N, C-alpha and C positions, 0 to 999 in steps of 0.2 A: 333189221324185217325188212323182208325180204322183199321187192320190189312188184311181186306179182300183184301186189292188190292194187295199184296204179293199172291203169292203158295207157296203153301209147296208142296218139293220133299222127299222122301226118296227113300232108294237105290232101292230097288222094284219101282218104279214110275219114276228115271232119266233118262233113258234112253228114254223109252215114253212121255215124259214130256220135257226134257232139250235138248235131244239129238237130236231128232223129230223135234221140234218147226222151223215153219214158217216162224217166225222173230227171232232177237236175244236175246240174253236171259244174263243176269247178276243174278248169281246164288250169294248169301251170306251163307255162310261156317260160322255157329255160336256156342253157347254153353250158355247154361243156367247159368253157373260159370264166365263166360266172361262181365267181365263194362261197355265194350264201345261198347259189344253188342246190346243192348237195344235203347243208343238212335241213332242207325248206321241204327235199323230197321225201325224206325222212318222216317230218312231222306228218308231211303227208298221206303217207303209209300207215302212219298208228294211227289218223284220225279216219282214213279207208277202213279199217279193220270196225275199228268204231262204229260207223255210221253204217257200212253194208249195204247191200240194195236200195238201198235208199236216199242214196247219192252218186255218182259216177265218178269218180276224182280219174281225169288224165292226165299225161303230159304232153309236149308238143316241141321236140328239139329245136329254137329257132333257124340254127344254120343249113337244117338238114329241111326245112321245109319253110320258106319265105313267103309264098302265096301268101298263107294264114295270116302269120303272123304281119305282114301288110293292109292286109285284108281289113283287122282288127288294130290298126297303129301301134301295135306294139313298139317302144322302142326300148325299154332299159328289162332287165331280167332280176328276177325273176320279177313275171308279172303274173298274176293270179286273174281269172276272168272268170264270175259267176253269170251263169245261164241258165234260163226258166223257158222251156216251151221253144230255146234256140235263138231266144234276145237275153242279151246281155243286161244282168240288173245289178252288179256290183264292180267294179274293178276296185283291188289292191296290188300297188304295184313295191317292190321289194319283199321281204323276207318281217313274216310276222313270227313270233310264238305262237305254239296251240290255245293255247289262254285270249288269241283273239283272233286265229283261226275257229276254233268251236263253235261259238255264238255265229260266226260267219257263216259256216253252214248248216247250222241249227235255222236260220233266219234264211233260208233259198230252202228249202225241204218242207216249211210251217205249211205253207197252202196246201201241200199233199199228206198232211197230216192223215188226215180227216175221211181218205182218197180209198 
């Protein structure tokens, strides 16, 4: 699955893209050296295709973006932050299967279902 379904964010673009998003956001904090990060990225790409424009799934390279990584106290990779209206509502540390991530995303977007 191509990675164009995921949005890349950086320290410079995090506030504009993630915190100002009109839809809920899932941010994947990853690193090149992280073995489970690659497979998780493929799962997130598939889920991004399933959920479409109801959620923004973004990725942030922790090595290239230390300010955001430190600000959100991310210490382990991968870490997934779920944000609604710029506020973290859930954190998942470590790779999880699609069967766990799909309901987590559904819960994130549920308040927006009738908007």
